[in-house]
N, C-alpha and C positions, 0 to 999 in steps of 0.2 A: 806425544808433545803437540801434534797437530789437532788431536782431539779436544785437548784442553784449550787451545787457542780458538778453535771453531765454537766451542761451548761458551767461551767468554764473549766472543763477538755476538752470538746469538742472544745472550743475556743483555748486552748492551743495546742491541737493536730492539729488544722487547721493552727495555726501560724507556728508550727514546719514543717509541710508538705509544707507550702509555702516557707519557708526558704530553705528547701532541694531542692526543684524544682528551685528556683531562683539561688542558688549556682551551680547546675548541668547545668543549661542553660548558665551561665556565663562561666563556664569551657568549653563547646562545642564551644561557640562563640570565645573564646580566642584561641583555638586549630585551628579553621578554618581560622583565620585572615591571609592574606598574609603577608609574611615578608616585612617590610618597606625598608630594605636596597636594595632589588633588583630594586625598583622604583627609589631610589635616586642615584644608581651607575651611570647610563648613561641615560639621558632623551630622547636621540635620538633613543634608541634601545628598541626593545620589550622584556619585561622580559621573561625568560625561565623558566618553572616549572621543578621541580625535580619530576621525575615519582616515586621515592622511598618515597617521602613525604607522600603519601596516607597510606601506610603500607600494602595495599593488592592490587592485581590486580583488575581493574574494570571489572565488569561482562560484558560478551559479550551480545549483544542484542539477543533477541529471534529470531530464524529463523523458516521458515515454514518446517515442516517435510515432507517427501514424502507422508505419509498417508494423511496429511491435504490438500495437493495439489490434490491428487487423489480424496479425498472426495469432494472438491470443483469442480472438473471436472465432477464427477458423478452427483452432485446436479445441474449442468447446463443442464444435459440431463434429469433428473428425474423431469419433469414438475409438476407432481401431488404429489410429495413428498411422495410417498408410499414405497420408498425403493426399487423399481423395474424399470428397465428401459424396456419399451416395444419397439416393432419395430417402432411404430409410433412416439414415443418420440425421438428415435435415429435418425430418418430420418427428423424430423421436422426442423432442422437447415438447411437442404439443399433444402426445398421446395420452397423458394423464387427464388434460383439460377435455379432450374428446371423449374419453371414456366416462368422464363425470356427466357429460350431456347426453350420451347415448344410453338411455335408460333401458331399453329392450335388448341390448347387447347383440344387435345384429350387424355391427360395424358399418351401419348406415344412419346418418343423422337426418332425421326428417324434419320438416318444418315445425310439425307439432312438438316434437322434442325440444327444438330450440326455443320455440315460443313459450313452452311451459317453463323452461329454466330461466328464460329472460324475464318472464312475468313474476316468477317467484323472487328473482333478484330485486326486481323493482319494488315489489311489495315489501321486502325486507328492508329496503332503503327508505321507503316512505314511512317514517316512523308515526306521523300522526294520521295517516290514511286518508288524506285529502286528495290523492291522485297526482300530487306534485311533489318533486324532490327539491328541496332547498339546498343551498351550498353546504349549510351545517349538517343536513341529513347526508348528503353525498359524501362529505368528509369522513362520516362514520363507517363508510363501506370500504375504506382503503384496506388493503390486506395487512394483516398483523405481521410485524417482523418476526422472523424465526429466532428462538432463544439461542444464545451462544451454547455450544456443546460444553457439557461439564467436563472437567479435566479427569482423565481416567488414571491419574497417578496416586 
């Protein structure tokens, strides 16, 4: 007998909880419905919302703090993720550029190697060959953006 009574009480509690949930949901949907008069007023115009209708100001989107930007910059250099940047890790980002300038591959950059590379770069930028680089010619020397990687799916 007590099991039947407990089952009946549990059923009544579930029905009551369902009714409260249904009424609360209907109230929220009714409050969030747009006013119909704004759409019927002028069909050729875009309806304008009332910024005070929400009740509170909208939250601002989260922005990156200076600490998180510095942490990201730190982690770009910290290749082995040990929390310490070594000299090799710091210089690793410039190795490719150095090897392009070091034409004799002796790991020493002489003034002649640098001067030849710089002279070639200037000659490539000087399109008309007059010994001067104009802003339009200089703009053509900007590095090309890397293409987006193709999807491998």
